[in-house]
N, C-alpha and C positions, 0 to 999 in steps of 0.2 A: 640819282633820288637826291631830292633836293633835302635835307631837313627841317624838319615845320620849324617855322616858326611863333616864336612868344611877342606877345604885346607886354608893354612895361608894365600893366596893369596884372601880370599874371605870374610877373617874377619878383619874392616877396625877399624883401632879404631879413638875415635873424635877427629880432628886438635888438637893443644891447641890453649889455647883461641887468645895470639901474632899472632899466623898465620893467625887467620879472619883478627886480625887487617888490613887497607891498608899498601903497599907497604912502601909507604911513611910514615906513622907513623914508621914505623919498622926499618926503617933507620935513624933515630932523632940521632942518636947517632953515625954516619960513617958520623964525619968532615971533613977528610979529601977525601973524595969519591963526596964530595957536590960541585957543581959547580957552584961557586958562581958569579961568572963572566959574565953566563949567566943568574941568576939568578936577577943578577940586570939589564939587558937588557932586561927582560921581563919587570921586574919592571919600568921602562923608558917608553917602550912602550905602554901599559899598559891605561898612560895616555896623549901620543902623535897620537899614532896607533895601536890600541887594538886587531883591525881584526888582523893586523898586529902577533899577540899571538896567533892566532888561527888557524892561517895555519899550524905552528907547529904539531898541531896537527894531524893532518891526515900523517906526515913524523913517527911521534910515533907511531901512531897505525900500522902502515904498519911494521916499528923495531920491537917494542918493544910486538905487538898484544894488546895492550892496549890501551884505550882512557885517562888514567888521567896519570898523571906526575906523577914520579917512586922517581925526584928526592926531597926529602926536606928543601933544600937551602932557595927556596921563602921563606917557611913556620919561619924559622930562620931568616931569615932579615927581615920581619915582624914585629916576635915578637920583635926584637932589635928595629925598627922602635919606635913599643910599650911601651918601657920601654923605653926612650928616652924623649918622647912627656910625657909619666907617672909622669919625674923628672922635664921636663919645664912647668907642671900643678901645679910642687908640688910645684915650684917656686911661680907662681902665685898665692897662696893660702897660705902661707908661709903654706906651710904641713914640719914635720918632718922628720926623715930620715927613721923610723919606719911605718909614714903613708905614703910616698913615693914610698916603696917597694909595702907594701901594694896597694896601686894605680894598681904601675905597675903590678900586677899579676891579679890585675883586671879587668886594659884594656884586658891583655894578653888569660887571661882563660875564662874571663866571657864573653869581649865584643867580642875577636875573635874568641874560639876556640868554647864552649859551642854555641851560637849564631851560629859558621857554622855547627853543629851539629846538630843543630835543621832544619836549612834551607836547608843546603844537606839532610837531610832527607828526606821534605819537595817535596822539586825538583826532587833526583830522585821518590818521589812515585807518583809525577802528570808525571812527564815526560814520564812513564817505565805504567802511568793507560790508560792517555789524549792524548799523542803530540807523540806516537807513530804511522810509516806509516801503514798500512794495510799490510798483506805480501805478497807479490812477488819473481817469479821469479829472479826478477832482486837486491831486494833486502838483505844484510850480512844476516846470517844463524844469524849469532850476533848482532843484533839489540835490542841493548840494552844500556840504559842510565847507567854506571855505577858512586855506591853510591860517591865512590874517584873522579870521575866527576866533581861529582856533588860537592865536598867539593873542588877542581878544580875552581868550576866558584866562587864559595861564595871565595874565594883568591882573585882570582884577579881583583872583586865586590869591593871585601871590601880596599885594597889599596890605588885609588881615593876621592873613601870614607873618609878613612882616612885623605888623604892631606889635605882637604875640614875642615871636621869637626874636626879634632886632631889636628893641626895644622894652616890651616890657620883663624881658629875662633880665636885661641890663640895670634896669633898678631894683632889683634882686640876685642880682648875681654874687652879694657877697653869701648870700641865704643860701641859693641853691647848689652853692661850694661844699659849703661843710659835710658833715659824714653823721650824722641822724637822719633815721627815718622819714621825721614830718620834712626834712630839707631834700630830702628822696620828692617824695611826693608831692609835694611844689613843684620843683623843676621836671618830675614827668609827666605831671598833666599839666604842665607847658604848654611842654612838646606837645599831647596829644590835643589842644586845644589847638596847636596853629597848624597839625598836619588835618584831623577833622574839619577845621575849616578852610580849609587850602581844594580840601576831595571835595567838600559840600560847596565851594563857590565850583569848581568843575561842573560837578555836575548841573546848579543852577542857568550854567553859561548856555550851554546844549541844550539843556531843556527844555528854553526857548527856543529852539528851534522846531516850530511846527512840522516838519518836515518828518524831523526822529522818532524812533519809536524805543521802547527798551533801553532809553538813557536811565534807569533806576540800574542800570550793571553800573553803570562807574560810584555807586555806591560800596561797591564789595568791596573796597580797602579798608573800611570801615572797620569791618569782622575782624582781617589780622590785624588792627592799624591796634582796637582796641583788645586783644587776644595779648599783645607783644608787652598793653600796657598793665594789662593786669600782671603778666611773668614779671615785670622790669620793680611790681612793685617788693618782691621779694628780695631784692637788694641791688640791685640793678640803677647807678644810677645814671639819666642820661644826659644833662647836662653836661654831669660833669666830663664824662666821654667825649662827647662832642664836640666838648669847648675846648677838650687836650689836643685834638687832630685837629679842630678848627685851629685851633690857634698855636699848634706847635709846642704845648705848652704843658 
């Protein structure tokens, strides 16, 4: 018995790993093609009017057939901001040049990228399992949350958090480390604001997708967050403990 023959069009070799990466990561080396002006505009509005940033999502979907951004300029800018922040924190803690570079690497890779990979995966899984609207004639055929878009949501939510925790906290560092209730209140409120900004940013990002329902569930972490904040005002200095763990002091 002759074995069935297959034409070349029927045999598909697996795509290389590089092709499986989201487009935004595959273009990280193309600096000359990055639109830094647009990225700076987005970072500004993420702090002032984040909903305006997500209005461009619909245009991007119509023109490029994807919800996720394909320009990594905003990733480069956030990495640069984290690098500068690490240098500033290194001065505050009298770090050596080697320690400063290590801190910058940790902030970029661990705090932003690795955390983003975990958060994006969780958001991607939860959104596609729990928040997708039931199929209907009016819903688009590709009603699915892209993993790359979930990472975009993390990126957009991370920047206001970065400004609050990495920058604003640095300016009030001598104050939040003092042992009195007013300083404790200031430091704890700073962390509440940063985490609330991140949570709200995640909600805005997924709420912008027209095929998701019950996106208000993404705001549910605010309740335990605010409850923990109230309890912490009884005497737990969040900033002091977090910085002690983060910087090992």
